[in-house]
N, C-alpha and C positions, 0 to 999 in steps of 0.2 A: 103554195099549191097551185094557184091560178097560173103563175109563171111556168110551172112544170107542164100543166095541161096545154098551154099555148106552145111551148117548146115541142111537146109530143105531136101536136097538130101540125106544126111546121115540118117536123121530120117526116111525118106520114105523107105530107104533100110532096116533099122531095122524092120519096120513094115512088109515088104514083106517077111522077114525071120522068122516071127512069125505068122504062119497060124492061130494059135488060136485066135489072135486078129481079123483077118479078118472074121473068122467064127462067132465070137461074134458080130461083126458089122452086118453080115447078119442076125443073130438071132434077133438082136434088130429091124431091119427093118420088118422082118416077124412077130414077136410077136406084134409089135405096130399096124400093119395093121390088124392082126388077132383079137386082142382085140377090135379094132374099129368096125370090121365087126360083131363080136359077140354082141357088145353093140347095134348096129343098128338093128340086128335081134331080140333082146330081148325087144325093146321098141315099143309100139303100141299106136297110137293116137285114141282117141275116136271120134265118128262121129260128136259130138258137137263142135269139134275144139281142137287144140293142142297148148299148150304154151311152149313145149319143143323146145330147140334150136337144129335143125338137124345137124348143123356143129359141135357143141360141142359134140353131141352124136357120130358122126362119128370119131371125134378126141379123143375119150376117151383113146385110147391106148397110147397116148403121155405121160399120167401120169404114165403108167407102163414102157414104153420104156426108160424114163429118168433114171431109175435105171441101165439099161444096159449101157447107155451112161456114167454114172458115173463110173461104173466098168472099162469100156474101157479106159477112160481118166486117171484114177488112175494107171492102170497097165502100161500105156505107160511110166511113169517115175518111179513109185515105184519099178517096176521090175528091173530097173537098179540099184537101191539102194540095192536090195536084192542080186543081183549077183556081185555087185562091178563094173559093167560096167560103172557106172556114172563117175568113175575116168578116164576111157579111153575117155569118151565123153568130159569132161571138159579139158582134155589134148589136144584133137584134136581141140576143139573150146574154147580157153581160156576165151573169153568174155561170161560170164554166162548169160547175158541178151540175147545174140544171141541164146544160147542153149534153153532157155525157150521160146523165140519167135518162134524158129523153131518148137518146140514141139507144141506150140499153133497153128501154121499154119497147121500142120499135123492133129491135133485133129479137128480143124474147118473143114478141107477138108473132113476127113473121116466121121465125124458126119453129116456134111451138106449133103453129098451124101446119106448116109443111111436114114437120116431124110426126104429128098425129096422123096425117094422111099416109105418110110413108110406113109408119109402124103398123097402122091398121091394115094397109094393103099387104104388107109382109106376112102378118099373122093369118090373114085370110088365104093368101097363097099357100102358106104352110098347112093350114087346115084342109085345103082341097088336095094338095099334092102328097103330103107325107103319109097318109094312110095307105095310099097305093104303093108306097115304097117300104112297107113293113112296119111303120110306126103305128102304135095303137094308143088310144086314150089321150091324144093331144087335143086340148080344147082351149081356145083363147079366153074362155070365161073362167078357167081354173085360176085360183088365187095367186099362186106363184107366177103364172104366165101374165096375169094382169099386172103384177108388180114389175115383171121384166119389161112389159110394154110401157107402163108409165115411167119407169126408170130410164128407158131408152129415150123417150121424148125429153125428159128432164136433162139427160146427158147431152143431147144435141143442143138444147138451149144453153147449157153451161159452156159448151164448146164455142157457141156463138158469142157469148159474153167474154170468154177468155180471149177470143180473136179480136173483139172490139177493143179490149184493154191493151193488147199488144200493139194493134194498129195505131191507137191513140198515142202510145209512147214512141213508136218507131217512125210514124208518118208515111213512110214509103210503102206502096202496095206490095211490090215484089219482096222486099225485105220482111214485111210483116207476115205475109203468107208463108215464106220460107221459115220464119221463126216459129210460127204456130205448128206447121207440119213437122218441123224438126223436133219440137217439144213433144208432140204426140207420139212420134215413131222412134225417138231416141231411146227411151227406156226399154221398149221391147227388143230393140237391136242390142243394147248393152246386156240385157238379161240373157239373150241367146248366145252370147260369147263368153259369159262367166262360167266357171266350172263349179264354184261353191254353191250348193243348193240354198244356203241361207241368203247369200247375196242375190241369187236369182229371185227368191221370193220377195226380198226387200225392194228390189228394183221394180218389180211388178206392183208392189203395194203403193209406191210413191209416184209412179207414172200416171198421168191423168187418163190416158186411154185404157191401160190395163186395169187400173183401179175402177174406173167408171163403168167399163163394160162387164165387170163382175156382177152387176145388177141383173144381167140376163140369165144367170145360172138358175135353173129351176129343179134340177134332179137332186133328190136327197142323197147324201153320201159323197157327192162330188167335192172336190177340194180346191176351190178357187183361191187365189193368193190373198184375197181380202173379202170380207162380207159385203153384201149388196149395199147396205146403207152407209157403212164406213167408206166404201169405195166412192159413193156419190159425194160424201163429205170431202174426200181428197180432191175431187174435181172442183167442188165448190170453193175450196181453199185456193186452188190455182187461179180460178176465175176472179175471186175477190182480190187476190194479190195483183193480178194483171190490171184490173180496173182501178185499184187504188194507185198503182204506179202510173198508169195513164193519166189519172186525174191530177196527180202531183205534178207531172210534167206539163200537162195542159195548162195548169195554173201558173207555172213558173216561166213558161216560154211565151214569146210573142206568137200570135196566130200566123 
């Protein structure tokens, strides 16, 4: 445990010496909230009633912010491969599981902080904008909305961990970012071109993005492809698989 604490401290020190990563983190938070506010401003409810989910509208930016999260997590380790610093890292912390665990802790803390600010800003913008566009009764303190908010934060953290695992396995920044974004958007693209409704639903159920973002659904009677908590479990499984694969390759290869 002491070794892990030291490794986490070392990783945090690296992050503080790389201001570009912190600026990227701030940009993710601002962009996510800004896209959510823009989406809320663009949607209007007819006087006859509205079937749109106000929480999902307010949290639209999460789907865009995940790209920044992926880039941040990838750079946290692939940058070390590019500069050769990874050799210093594993020399200082010989247990490679501790190295990856420390990076995972730092990624989760950084992304969780940015995601909390982004989601909070998105819901605040929705609360201020949506009532003027015909939406009634939307409150961030409502139970399902709180679940959507907490689930969105957790989703972004899991995407960060998924990206870290992929980057550990691939090593190259561009290839890792491409692989993560391809994985996120591949399943929605495939689902959009299949004609069989069962295959459409199955593809959305196993895709990390479509499954994970189901947690944002708050309107009773809507029919998401998967339930909120099973959807988060799907993303967790993808993240765990990526981290375990990355760890296996980190152990088996020279730094």
